[in-house]
N, C-alpha and C positions, 0 to 999 in steps of 0.2 A: 263675436270676438273670442269667446271661450272655445267655441267649436273650431275656429281658425287656429288657435294655439294648439289644440289637441291634434289637428290635422297635420301641422307642420313640425310637431315634436319628433325628434329622431327616435327611431325604434331601438330599444335596448335589447341586446342579445348576449348570451354568455360567450366569453372568449374561448377559442379553441386552444388546444395544448400547444400547437405551433405558434400561435400568436402570443401566448403567455411566455413561451421560451424566448421568442424574439424580443419581447419587452424586457425580460429579465437580463438577456445578454446586453441590450442597450444600456440598461441601468448599471450593470456591472462594469462595463467599459467606461461609462461616464464617471462613475466613482473612482475607478482605477486611474483614469487620466487626471482627474482632479487631484488625487493623492500624489500622483507623480509630479504634477506641477508644483504642489506645495513643497515636496521634498527638493525639487530642482531649484525653486526660487528662494526657499528659506534655509533649509538644512545645508545644502551644498555650499552656498556663499559663506555662511557662518563658519563652517568647518574649514573652508579655504582661507578665510581671513585669519582664523586662529592658527592654522598651520604656518602661514606666512609670518605671523608675528613671532611664533615660537622658533622658527628656523632662520629668522633674519640675522641673528648674531653669528651664524656660521655660514661661510661662503662656500663650503664644500658640499652642503646638503642640496640635492637636486630632487626633482619629482621622480625621475626615472634614471637609474644608473645601470651600467652594464659591466659585467666581469667576464674575463676570458680564462678558460681552463688551460693551464700551462701544458697539459699533456695532449688533450684532444683538439685544442684551439677553438672549442665551441664557446660562443658567447651566450651569456644568460642575462636576461633583463630582470632587474629588481625594482619593485615599487616601494619607494621610501615613505610614501604617505598612505598607510593602510586605510585612512578614513574613506578614500574613494571606493575601495573594495567593500568596506563595511556599508557605505551608503547604497551601493548597488545591490548587495545582498539584502539589505533592509527593504529596499523598494520591491524587489522580487518577492520576498517573503510576505510582505503586506498584501501585494496584489493576489498572491496565491491564497491567502487566508481570507480574503474578502468574501468569497462564496460560502466558506465555512461559517464565518460570522453572521452572514445573512440567514443561513439555515437556522442557526441557534436563535437568532433574534426573532425570526418568524414563528418558530416553535413556541416562543414565550408570549406571543401576541394573541389576543382573543380572536377566535375564528369568526367567519362571517355570520354564522348562526348563533353566536354566543350573546348572552344578555349581560355579560360582565362589562363594567366600565373601567376596570383597572388596566393600566398600561402594560404591566407584566403579570402573567398568570401561568399556572401550570395545569390548567384545565385540559389542554390538548393531551398532555401526558396521562392525566387521569382518565380521559376518554379512551385512549388507545389501549391502556392496560386493563380497564374494567369492562369495556363494551366491545372489544375486538379480540381476535386471537393472537395479539402481538406477543404475549408471553409464550404461547405455544410455538410460534414461529421462531422466537429467540432461542427456545430450548432446542428446536430442531436444528437450527444453524450451529449452535454450540456443539451439539452432539456430532453432527456430520464433520464439522471443522476439526474438532479435537481428535476424532478418530482418524481423519485424514492425516493430521500432523504426526500422530504417534506411528502409524503404519509407514508413512513416507520416510520419516527419519530413521526408523528401525531398519528399513530396507536400504535406504540410500547410504547409510554410514558404512556398512561392510562392502557394498557395491562400489562406493567411491574409493575405498581402500584398495580394492582390486584394481580399479582403473588407475590409481596413483602409483602403485608399486609394481604392477604386472607389466612385462615388456614383451610378451609373446604376440604372435599374429592373431590369436584368438581374442586377446584383450584389445588389440588395435581394431579388429572387426567389430567387437562389442562397442567400442568408442564411436566408430563410424555409424553404427546402427542407432546409437543414442542421438547423434547429431541429426540424422535423417528424421527420427521421430520428433525431435524437438522442433524442427522446422515446419512440421505439419500442424495447423490449428486443430484444436479438438472438435470444432464444429463440423469438420469434414467426416468425422467418424460417428456422428450422433445417430444418423439414420440406421446404419448397420448395427450399432449397439442397441438401438431401440428394438429392432427386430429380434436380436438375440436375447435381450433381457426380457422381452415379452414372453418368449418361450420358457424362460427360466423363472418367471414370476417375480422379476425384480423391477418392473415398472410400477410407478407410484409407491416406491419403497426407498426409504432413506439409506438402507444398506447398498442398494444398487447405485444410488447417487454417490455415496462415498467411494465405491469401487472406481467409478469414472474419475472422480477427483484425484484419487491416488495415481491412477494411470496417467492423467493429464499432467501432473506435477512431478512425476518420478524422474523423467529424463533430466530436467533442469536441476532437481534436487541432487541427483547423483553427480552431475557436473560440478555443482557448488561444493559438495563434500570432497570430491577429488581435487579440486583446485586448492582448497585449504590444506588438505593433507600433504600436498606437494611441498608446502612450506615447512613441514616437520622433518628434520634430518633423519635419514634412515639409520644413521649410526646409533641413535638412541635405542632403536629396536634391536640392533645387533648386540648392543651391550646387554639388553635384557635377555636375549637368546643365550649369550655366554653365561649369564647368571642362572640359566636353567628354565627360563620362561618359554612357554610354547608360542606358536605363531598367533593363536587366538589370545593367549594371555598378554603378549606384547601389544597386540592391537587394543585390547581393552584397557590395560594399565598405562600404556605410553601414548599411543596415537589418539584414541578416543578421549582420554582424559584431557589431553592438550588441545583438542579440537572443539572446545565448548563454543567459542565464537562462531565457528563454521556450522556447528549443529544448530545454534540459535538462529543464525541467518537462514538456514534451510527451513527451520520450523516456521519462521516468520513468513517466508515466501509461500510455503504451502498453506499457511493460515490465510493469507490474503487471497490466494487463488480460489480456495473453496468458499471463503466468507463472502466475497463480492460476486460470485458467479450468478448469472441470471439465465443465460441462453440454454445451458444444459438442464438446469432445474425446471424451466418452463416446459421442456419437452418431456421430461420423465415424471414429473409430479402432477397429479390430477386432483387429489383430495385437498381441500383447503386446510384441514387440520395437519397436513403433512408438508405444508409450504415452508420454505425458508424465508428469512427476512426480505431478501430482494423481491420475491414473488408476493409476499404480504404487502410490501410497499406499493407494488404495482396495482394491487387490488383496490386501492383507494382512488384510482383514476377511473372515473365514470365517463360515459359518452357525452353527457350534457353538463356535468358539473364535477368539480373536484374539491374535496375537503382538504384545503392546503394546510390548515393547522395540523391535522392528523398526519399528513404526508411529511411535514417538517419534523414532527415529534418522532415518528418512526425513523426518519433519516438520522436524527440525533442519536437514537438508540443504536442504529447501525454503526455510527462513527465511534461510539464509546469503547467497544472491545479492542479494536486495533490501537486506539490511543493508550489504553491501559496496558496492552501487551508491550508497546514500545517504551512506555514509562517505566515498567517494571524491569524489562530486560536490557535497558539502555546501558546500565553500568557493567554488564557482562561482555559488551562488544569491545574487546581490547585486542590489540595486535602487538606482537613482540614479547609475549609471555614466556617464550622458551629461547629468547635471543642469547641468554647467558649460559645455556646448558652445555655448550661446547667450549672447551678450553681454547683460548686464543682467538675466539670469534665473537 
């Protein structure tokens, strides 16, 4: 009987990465659909009844109204009950945040090899910071990313000013060249760059990686700066020129000072481009101590087993710097700061 039970017992085998991803996707969508049903069945009817009770005293209130522009004759649709829009945004936000919450939750759960019985623990973070090169990878990523941001913004700001204010054929050709470069993915130039950088000794070098990141983000960064500088009236610079300011002085004191939201948007874009990159880094970096965080995260995936606790802990570490950047810089993203600088406008 015992031999028969052993013979018929199913063979246990480790799940492959593809199978794990498939299971994770199914769980994600199951939770997302469950949450959507809860919002659809509970929140929406409650909000609808509340709205109907509130607006029942007025016969003019409708769910959707239209207004016609007397000059153009164009009709505009107005949603009088913003709870529908709020509910939709809430549902989308929650669905998007489900994977983030799952990563954070799994990083705080004991790993498969752990002896801890606690439901919440930080031993995964302790392990990755003390037993792996995570701190080194974090320092490499920060160094490359901050260097890329500083160089990109320093070059993109004056280049965007030329693109915004220049009207010559040379500037138009320069603009077209940027558009062509922007349309090409950086992966198409990785092999030629690898051959060139190997001759220059820049392979397996963070400096070489930073140069590629600067080149990959430069065209979009220049376009972003030019687009924001287009919103700054040129008469402000002309007034500065009349007062004796030079071209560079007017750019620094008038244009660049009022382009802070554009500068920060460009900085955030270049930050994310270099911080999240994996394809370029895996080609150019060979030594484990020079890995960036995406490569370090990939090193936890083994052929037959994966330490998911460590993977989730490093993933949380990767998510924190972008969140901190957005939280700190959010109050500086404002539009219309110079709207009253011109009389009568």
